[in-house]
N, C-alpha and C positions, 0 to 999 in steps of 0.2 A: 450471417454479419459476421466480416473479419473485426478482430480487434480495435485495427486503425478508426473503423467505420463508429466506434461506440465511446472510444477512448475523451477524456477529458485531455486537454492540449491548450498550451505546451505543457511537459513535464516540469514542474517547481521539483528545482533538484539544490543541492548545497553538498558543497565537498566533506568530503572527509577530516578536513583538517578546522571546519570551519567552529565558529564556539555553538555551544547550544543555544545562547542568545540570538545571535543571527538564525538560524535555524526557526529558533521560535518566533522570529519577528517575520520570517517566510510565510510562515502556516497563519499566522496575523492577518498580513496583506494579503494575502490569495486566498484567506476564507476555507484552510485546506486542514486536516488532520495528520496528514504524511508528507512526507520528502523523500524522493529518492534521492542516495547518496551515491557519491560519484566521486571516481579518483580523478590523476592528474589527466590524464585520457582523455577523461569523458565518461567512461564505464561506466555502471550501473556496480557497485560492490556493497548496498546495503539499501535497507531502509531505517526511517525516524519518523518515528509518531509522536504523537503530543501526550500521550502516558508515557510512551520509553523519555521525554524530557522531564516530565515531572516525578518519575521515579530516580531518576539521575539526581534530581535535586535536594528529593527526600533522603536518598540512599549517602549520598554521598558528603552532603551540608554546604554547598559551595555554591556562587555565583555561579547562572547560566553563561555568562561572559567567561568566567574560570576555568569551565567545562570544555572540553572537545564533542565533535557529531562521535566520533569512533568509540568515545568513555560512553555510549547509551543506543547507538545505532543497532538491530540487527543486522548480520554481516549476512545471513542466508538469505539472501533475498530472491523471492519465488518471479518470475518477471516471466510474461511473454511476449510473442515477436508481433509485428504489427497485422500477420496475413493468418494467427492463430484465430481458429473458428471461437466462437462467442459461448458455443456449448464446452468448448477443451478449458478456456479461460473459468465457465462457472465450476467444471470438475475438480481444476486445478486449489481456486479459491475453496473448495468446500475440504478437498481432501488436506490442505493446509491449515484451513481454518483461519483464512486471511481475510481482509474486509476491503483491501485494496491491494491492487496489483498492479504493478510500473508495467507499461508495454517498451521494448528496446526495438531499435534499428539491427540491421545486421553486423553491425561494427559492436553492439551491445550496449550503446548508448540508449538513458529514456528520452523518448519523444511524445508521451504521457502516459493517463492514469487511469484504471478501470477501478470503480469503486462500487458498493452493493449500492448505492444511489443510483448508478448509470445502469445498473443492472434491473433495478425496480422500474426506472423512467420507460428502459424498455418493454421490460413487460406490459407496461400499464398500453402501450403503443400498441403491443401484438396484438395479434388475432388470435382465437381459440384459445381451451384450456391446456394443451400441451404445454405449452412455455410458462404457462402460471405454476405450473406444477411442478416445472422442473426448479424455477427459481424461488417457491417455498423450499423446496428439497435444500436447494442450495443454500439459503439462510438460515434453515435451521442446521446444516451442517455446521458451518460456518458460526455459529451462538454456542454450540452444543459444550459445555463444559470441557476442559482437555482432563484427562483421567487424572494427573498431578494434583492439578485444583481443586476438582472432586473430591479426592482424598483428603485436602489439606483443609478444609470447609469444616 
């Protein structure tokens, strides 16, 4: 199976210079916890999660409409290509400990999103223990505390 067969589509996106208020509204309207962030050319430049918005509100102490997406987004977005294998997507999600991965076209524009939920649903419909074991390993790797976080606790 390939990324474009499993991804949720279309990709929900916001512009790098949109307000965090608009991004939060998109997440509410589309019942999602993350949006892909694009530049003027429509290319992926980052990811923004509901947690990013909450932490920005807490640390910056301003209204969401007064803060821009670029002040809270992760600018090192890891993406999959439409033709990437699900095994490669799972490996990247595990290695980078990410719960959601945008899928981009050949020009780098987001066309969909693969989430842990998508992987779990695909595994539930798959036959055989091999796929289930791989999913459990992927989820365990994603959920593993990061070294810096574990030391700070």
